[in-house]
C-alpha positions as CSV (number, residue, x, y, z in Angstrom):
1,M,2.4,6.9,31.5
2,D,5.1,9.5,31.7
3,E,5.7,13.2,29.8
4,A,7.4,11.4,26.1
5,F,3.8,9.1,26.2
6,K,2.0,11.5,26.4
7,E,3.5,13.9,23.9
8,Q,3.9,11.4,21.4
9,F,-0.1,10.5,22.1
10,R,-1.1,14.4,21.6
11,G,0.8,13.9,18.2
12,A,-0.9,10.7,16.9
13,I,-3.9,12.6,18.1
14,A,-3.2,16.0,16.2
15,T,-2.4,13.9,12.9
16,L,-5.6,12.6,13.2
17,A,-7.7,15.7,13.8
18,S,-5.6,17.3,10.9
19,S,-7.3,18.5,8.0
20,T,-4.4,17.7,6.1
21,T,-4.3,14.2,4.6
22,A,-1.7,12.0,6.7
23,R,1.9,10.6,4.7
24,K,0.8,7.3,3.0
25,V,3.7,4.6,4.0
26,P,2.3,1.5,2.3
27,S,3.8,-2.0,2.7
28,F,3.5,-5.1,0.4
29,Q,2.0,-6.8,4.4
30,E,-0.4,-4.1,4.2
31,C,-1.5,-4.0,0.3
32,R,-2.0,-7.9,0.0
33,F,-5.1,-7.6,2.4
34,C,-6.6,-4.7,0.3
35,D,-9.6,-4.9,-2.2
36,I,-8.5,-1.5,-3.7
37,P,-7.3,-2.4,-6.6
38,S,-3.7,-0.7,-8.2
39,Q,-6.5,1.3,-10.9
40,C,-7.4,3.3,-8.4
41,C,-4.6,3.5,-5.6
42,P,-1.4,4.3,-7.0
43,E,0.5,3.8,-3.8
44,R,-0.1,0.1,-3.8
45,V,2.7,-2.1,-3.3
46,E,2.0,-5.2,-5.5
47,N,5.0,-7.6,-5.0
48,P,6.8,-8.7,-1.9
49,P,9.8,-6.7,-1.4
50,D,13.2,-8.2,-2.4
51,Q,14.7,-11.2,-0.2
52,S,18.3,-9.8,-0.7
53,L,17.2,-6.9,1.4
54,E,16.6,-8.8,4.2
55,N,20.2,-10.3,4.2
56,H,22.3,-7.8,5.7
57,D,25.3,-7.3,8.4
58,L,23.8,-4.0,10.2
59,F,22.6,-5.7,13.2
């Protein structure tokens, strides 16, 4: 374990222990397994991402 890992670990623990709600980053891959309806979760992602976004020449 190097110092960078320790710092990242401390940051994760601080986020979990904070009284401030963590930033929500929903995705279709996660939401498709969730039982909470979109009426109760405005962040819910109902549709898969546009496949055309995966066809690019960035890499």
